[in-house]
N, C-alpha and C positions, 0 to 999 in steps of 0.2 A: 505494500500501501504507499503510495506516495503522497506526501503531505506537501501542500503548495504554501510557500512563503512569498509575501509581497513585501517589498521594500521601497522606501522613498528617502533620498537624500537630499538633505536642505542645508546649502552653504550660505554663510553669512553674505550679504550685500557688498561688504567691504572687499570680499575676494580672498580673504584669508581662510585657508582651508581648515586651520585649527579652530575656527569658529563654525561648527557644523554639528548636525544631528541627524540621526537616522531613525524612522519609525519603521517597524517590523510588525506584520500581522501573519499569523499563522492561519490557514484558512478554517480548520476546525477547533479555534479556540476564540473567545469573545474579546480578550483583552489585546491591547497594544503593548509593544516594547519599545521603549525611546532610548536610543544609546547616544549619549553625549560624548563628545571628544573633550578629555580631561588635560588640562596643561601639565606639561612635563616638568617635574621638580625632583630633586635628589631626595634620597632617604631622609636626611636630617631635615630638609626643608619641610617635608610632608609631616614629620614628627613633630615639628615646632610648631606649623600650623594647627595640628591636631591638639597639642598640649595648650594652646592659647584658646582653642574652641573650648575645650574642657573646662579651662579656668574663667571663661566667660568673657574673654577680650574680644572685641568687635571692632572692625575697621569701618570707617566712615564709607568706604567705597564697597563693602560687602565681600564676600567671598566667591563671586560668581563672576565668570566672563559673560559676554552678551551676543545675541545673534540677531541681526538686522534682517528681517525677511523683505524682499522685493515684493510688489503687489501680485506678480504672477506666482511667487511662492505662496503667499497667502491663501490664494484661490485654490492652488494644488492641495495645501494643508487642509483647507475646508472640505475639498473632494474626498480626501481620505478618511476624514473623521465622517464626512455626511454618508459615504458608502457603507461604514458599519452601522451607524446609528440608524439607518433606514432599514438594515437587515433586522436589527433587534427589536423594531416597533411591530 
């Protein structure tokens, strides 16, 4: 039995491929999987970030990157979500 996997790749409008995410959906499962690219950092840098998080230190910039979607990407994202929600109705 072959299970169909559908994927959609979204890359930031700035063109930086580090700002991307992939939405995956198995045909026989009702949920989506969203895979985000995480910034590369050394073990000690990740450890330091984790410790700062545990002890409540917050950056005014947050701990996240951003992804800017072009209008055509927004429409494509809408279609991916609408396709599944229409099946569930």
